[in-house]
C-alpha positions as CSV (number, residue, x, y, z in Angstrom):
1,X,-5.0,-12.2,2.1
2,X,-1.8,-9.7,3.8
3,X,0.6,-12.2,1.2
4,X,-1.5,-11.4,-2.0
5,X,-1.0,-7.8,-1.0
6,X,2.4,-7.6,-0.6
7,X,3.0,-9.4,-3.6
8,X,1.3,-6.9,-5.4
9,X,2.7,-3.8,-4.2
10,X,6.5,-5.5,-4.7
11,X,5.2,-6.1,-8.1
12,X,3.9,-2.4,-8.8
13,X,6.9,-0.9,-6.8
14,X,9.4,-3.0,-9.0
15,X,7.6,-1.4,-12.3
16,X,8.1,1.9,-10.6
17,X,11.8,1.9,-9.9
18,X,12.6,-0.3,-13.0
19,X,14.0,-3.3,-10.6
20,X,13.7,-6.9,-10.0
21,X,11.5,-7.3,-6.9
22,X,14.2,-9.3,-5.7
23,X,15.8,-5.8,-4.8
24,X,12.8,-4.8,-2.6
25,X,12.7,-5.7,0.8
26,X,9.5,-6.2,2.8
27,X,9.8,-4.3,6.5
28,X,6.9,-3.7,7.6
29,X,3.1,-5.5,7.2
30,X,0.7,-4.3,9.6
31,X,-2.9,-4.6,10.2
32,X,-5.3,-1.6,10.1
33,X,-8.7,-0.4,10.3
34,X,-8.9,2.6,7.6
35,X,-11.7,5.4,8.4
36,X,-12.4,5.0,4.3
37,X,-12.4,3.7,1.6
38,X,-9.1,5.6,0.7
39,X,-8.0,3.4,2.0
40,X,-5.5,6.8,4.1
41,X,-4.5,8.1,0.5
42,X,-6.8,10.1,-0.8
43,X,-6.2,11.4,-4.0
44,X,-7.8,15.1,-5.0
45,X,-10.9,15.2,-6.7
46,X,-12.7,12.2,-5.3
47,X,-15.7,10.9,-2.9
48,X,-15.1,8.0,-0.8
49,X,-17.7,5.9,1.4
50,X,-16.8,6.8,5.2
51,X,-17.1,3.4,6.0
52,X,-14.2,1.5,8.4
53,X,-12.5,-0.5,5.4
54,X,-10.3,-3.3,7.1
55,X,-7.1,-3.6,5.5
56,X,-2.8,-3.6,5.5
57,X,0.1,-0.7,5.8
58,X,2.8,-2.1,3.7
59,X,6.3,-0.4,3.8
60,X,8.6,-1.6,1.4
61,X,12.6,-0.6,1.0
62,X,14.1,-0.2,-2.3
63,X,17.7,1.5,-3.3
64,X,17.5,3.1,0.5
65,X,14.7,4.3,0.2
66,X,11.5,3.6,2.3
67,X,7.6,3.4,0.3
68,X,4.4,3.0,1.6
69,X,1.6,1.1,0.0
70,X,-2.2,0.5,1.6
71,X,-4.2,-2.4,0.6
72,X,-7.7,-3.6,2.0
73,X,-8.6,-7.2,2.0
74,X,-10.4,-7.0,-0.9
75,X,-7.6,-7.3,-3.1
76,X,-7.4,-3.2,-3.7
77,X,-3.6,-1.8,-3.3
78,X,-2.4,1.6,-3.4
79,X,0.7,2.9,-3.4
80,X,0.6,6.1,-1.0
81,X,3.5,8.9,-1.5
82,X,2.0,11.2,0.8
83,X,-0.1,9.1,3.5
84,X,-2.6,10.0,6.4
85,X,-4.3,8.4,8.7
């Protein structure tokens, strides 16, 4: 499942940056138990279920910058510009 999340994150980042996926490096993937369904990336004005949500922290690198994505194990992947725990 981690591979699917990484693939989705890489596709999203390539689209955001307007580059080929081959220009993106996967730096690190780690299993995480998020405190709620925001996956550590809460959006203002939204409410989230307060349940432990297993998933992954995905760190990608492109163009000399690092980008962080968070996922759950159900196929949800979010770009996290300002990660919180």
